[in-house]
N, CA, C and O of each residue as an XYZ file, in Angstrom:
272
protein
N       0.749    -22.542    -14.308
C       1.713    -21.731    -15.002
C       2.060    -20.542    -14.096
O       1.155    -19.907    -13.555
N       3.343    -20.232    -13.922
C       3.734    -19.117    -13.045
C       3.345    -17.763    -13.643
O       3.207    -17.618    -14.858
N       3.177    -16.799    -12.776
C       2.810    -15.450    -13.185
C       4.085    -14.648    -13.412
O       5.004    -14.682    -12.594
N       4.131    -13.942    -14.506
C       5.276    -13.079    -14.799
C       5.189    -11.825    -13.930
O       4.092    -11.304    -13.727
N       6.320    -11.324    -13.408
C       6.268    -10.118    -12.581
C       5.693     -8.904    -13.313
O       5.123     -8.014    -12.681
N       5.838     -8.861    -14.630
C       5.301     -7.718    -15.368
C       3.774     -7.741    -15.431
O       3.157     -6.730    -15.766
N       3.161     -8.873    -15.117
C       1.705     -8.971    -15.141
C       1.060     -8.562    -13.822
O      -0.163     -8.446    -13.745
N       1.866     -8.340    -12.778
C       1.310     -7.938    -11.492
C       0.806     -6.494    -11.556
O       1.496     -5.630    -12.098
N      -0.376     -6.219    -11.017
C      -0.842     -4.834    -10.956
C      -0.087     -4.073     -9.868
O       0.637     -4.667     -9.070
N      -0.262     -2.764     -9.847
C       0.467     -1.939     -8.883
C       0.126     -2.325     -7.452
O       0.993     -2.307     -6.578
N      -1.134     -2.675     -7.208
C      -1.524     -3.023     -5.848
C      -0.949     -4.370     -5.431
O      -0.769     -4.614     -4.238
N      -0.658     -5.243     -6.376
C      -0.020     -6.514     -6.062
C       1.394     -6.309     -5.550
O       1.838     -6.999     -4.632
N       2.102     -5.353     -6.150
C       3.458     -5.028     -5.692
C       3.418     -4.439     -4.281
O       4.267     -4.751     -3.446
N       2.428     -3.588     -4.026
C       2.337     -2.976     -2.698
C       1.916     -3.993     -1.633
O       2.364     -3.899     -0.490
N       1.080     -4.943     -1.980
C       0.733     -6.008     -1.033
C       1.964     -6.862     -0.749
O       2.178     -7.290      0.385
N       2.771     -7.109     -1.777
C       4.016     -7.846     -1.572
C       4.966     -7.094     -0.650
O       5.622     -7.695      0.200
N       5.037     -5.765     -0.822
C       5.882     -4.949      0.058
C       5.377     -5.013      1.494
O       6.178     -5.086      2.426
N       4.082     -4.986      1.683
C       3.506     -5.097      3.024
C       3.835     -6.453      3.649
O       4.167     -6.535      4.832
N       3.740     -7.509      2.852
C       4.057     -8.851      3.353
C       5.533     -8.944      3.746
O       5.863     -9.500      4.794
N       6.416     -8.403      2.913
C       7.840     -8.388      3.249
C       8.067     -7.607      4.536
O       8.869     -8.019      5.373
N       7.378     -6.491      4.705
C       7.542     -5.674      5.897
C       7.095     -6.389      7.157
O       7.756     -6.297      8.191
N       5.983     -7.097      7.084
C       5.484     -7.825      8.247
C       6.450     -8.943      8.635
O       6.744     -9.128      9.816
N       6.943     -9.689      7.644
C       7.889    -10.771      7.939
C       9.203    -10.199      8.464
O       9.820    -10.791      9.351
N       9.642     -9.056      7.930
C      10.866     -8.425      8.424
C      10.704     -7.979      9.871
O      11.626     -8.129     10.672
N       9.551     -7.437     10.210
C       9.303     -7.010     11.588
C       9.299     -8.199     12.542
O       9.870     -8.123     13.630
N       8.665     -9.285     12.145
C       8.641    -10.486     12.977
C      10.054    -11.032     13.157
O      10.439    -11.417     14.260
N      10.821    -11.064     12.074
C      12.197    -11.555     12.151
C      13.047    -10.665     13.036
O      13.862    -11.164     13.812
N      12.871     -9.351     12.933
C      13.639     -8.420     13.761
C      13.297     -8.595     15.236
O      14.186     -8.591     16.087
N      12.021     -8.746     15.536
C      11.609     -8.952     16.932
C      12.170    -10.264     17.477
O      12.579    -10.334     18.636
N      12.188    -11.295     16.648
C      12.760    -12.559     17.074
C      14.261    -12.415     17.328
O      14.788    -12.991     18.279
N      14.947    -11.652     16.484
C      16.382    -11.426     16.668
C      16.640    -10.663     17.964
O      17.611    -10.945     18.666
N      15.787     -9.710     18.281
C      15.945     -8.980     19.537
C      15.750     -9.901     20.737
O      16.457     -9.772     21.737
N      14.806    -10.820     20.647
C      14.592    -11.734     21.769
C      15.760    -12.706     21.903
O      16.120    -13.083     23.018
N      16.353    -13.112     20.792
C      17.522    -13.979     20.851
C      18.714    -13.256     21.467
O      19.479    -13.843     22.232
N      18.865    -11.977     21.128
C      19.962    -11.189     21.673
C      19.796    -11.008     23.184
O      20.780    -11.030     23.923
N      18.563    -10.830     23.639
C      18.304    -10.632     25.067
C      18.606    -11.890     25.873
O      18.994    -11.801     27.038
N      18.432    -13.061     25.261
C      18.698    -14.299     25.973
C      20.121    -14.801     25.770
O      20.485    -15.855     26.292
N      20.925    -14.061     25.021
C      22.323    -14.432     24.812
C      22.546    -15.388     23.664
O      23.630    -15.962     23.556
N      21.571    -15.581     22.806
C      21.702    -16.492     21.671
C      22.319    -15.805     20.459
O      22.589    -14.604     20.471
N      22.533    -16.590     19.424
C      23.050    -16.055     18.164
C      21.933    -15.282     17.463
O      20.876    -15.840     17.168
N      22.166    -14.023     17.202
C      21.108    -13.219     16.597
C      21.535    -12.548     15.298
O      20.696    -11.966     14.611
N      22.814    -12.614     14.944
C      23.275    -11.874     13.765
C      22.636    -12.394     12.483
O      22.420    -11.614     11.555
N      22.325    -13.692     12.402
C      21.701    -14.244     11.197
C      20.289    -13.690     11.010
O      19.861    -13.416      9.889
N      19.578    -13.530     12.120
C      18.214    -13.017     12.024
C      18.202    -11.527     11.708
O      17.322    -11.053     10.991
N      19.176    -10.783     12.240
C      19.292     -9.372     11.871
C      19.607     -9.238     10.383
O      19.048     -8.376      9.705
N      20.494    -10.082      9.879
C      20.840    -10.057      8.460
C      19.630    -10.416      7.604
O      19.391     -9.788      6.572
N      18.867    -11.422      8.024
C      17.660    -11.803      7.297
C      16.640    -10.666      7.304
O      15.995    -10.403      6.289
N      16.492     -9.992      8.441
C      15.567     -8.858      8.522
C      16.026     -7.741      7.583
O      15.196     -7.081      6.957
N      17.343     -7.524      7.480
C      17.870     -6.510      6.563
C      17.554     -6.870      5.117
O      17.139     -6.009      4.340
N      17.746     -8.127      4.752
C      17.430     -8.559      3.388
C      15.937     -8.424      3.091
O      15.555     -8.039      1.986
N      15.103     -8.736      4.063
C      13.658     -8.590      3.877
C      13.273     -7.121      3.709
O      12.371     -6.802      2.934
N      13.948     -6.229      4.428
C      13.678     -4.791      4.269
C      14.083     -4.312      2.882
O      13.396     -3.483      2.284
N      15.188     -4.826      2.372
C      15.609     -4.471      1.013
C      14.571     -4.960      0.007
O      14.239     -4.246     -0.939
N      14.060     -6.167      0.204
C      13.000     -6.684     -0.665
C      11.737     -5.854     -0.565
O      11.063     -5.616     -1.568
N      11.411     -5.409      0.649
C      10.229     -4.570      0.853
C      10.380     -3.255      0.090
O       9.438     -2.792     -0.553
N      11.566     -2.659      0.165
C      11.796     -1.415     -0.565
C      11.689     -1.627     -2.072
O      11.115     -0.801     -2.782
N      12.242     -2.733     -2.554
C      12.159     -3.031     -3.985
C      10.727     -3.203     -4.455
O      10.338     -2.656     -5.487
N       9.942     -3.959     -3.701
C       8.544     -4.164     -4.066
C       7.764     -2.851     -3.977
O       6.923     -2.567     -4.830
N       8.043     -2.056     -2.950
C       7.347     -0.782     -2.798
C       7.659      0.185     -3.924
O       6.766      0.867     -4.426
N       8.920      0.249     -4.322
C       9.307      1.136     -5.420
C       8.653      0.689     -6.719
O       8.166      1.518     -7.488
N       8.638     -0.624     -6.969
C       7.975     -1.116     -8.186
C       6.483     -0.810     -8.160
O       5.903     -0.467     -9.191
N       5.859     -0.929     -6.996
C       4.436     -0.612     -6.888
C       4.161      0.851     -7.170
O       3.190      1.187     -7.847
N       5.020      1.729     -6.649
C       4.840      3.153     -6.921
C       5.078      3.489     -8.383
O       4.358      4.303     -8.960
N       6.069      2.877     -8.978
C       6.335      3.114    -10.414
C       5.153      2.657    -11.240
O       4.716      3.360    -12.151
N       4.634      1.478    -10.925
C       3.484      0.969    -11.684
C       2.228      1.820    -11.462
O       1.417      1.976    -12.375
N       2.064      2.375    -10.240
C       0.914      3.229     -9.936
C       1.001      4.535    -10.734
O       0.007      4.993    -11.299
N       2.186      5.122    -10.774
C       2.361      6.399    -11.489
C       2.238      6.193    -12.991
O       1.712      7.053    -13.698
N       2.716      5.068    -13.476
C       2.666      4.764    -14.900
C       1.226      4.568    -15.291
O       0.934      4.300    -16.456
């Protein structure tokens, strides 16, 4: 049975934000290496941007849940 997002503790949201941040950093570094070799990199930059937005969302939810 899937877990409802409202059942996640505050630290679960912050771990999710950390995971999003690590994947965003890896994606950004890969995009930089593609740009250096002359490959298509705009998709990876866009993906890194979306991952950063997800990281911010998870981090904000974790802080709200911690303060609550």
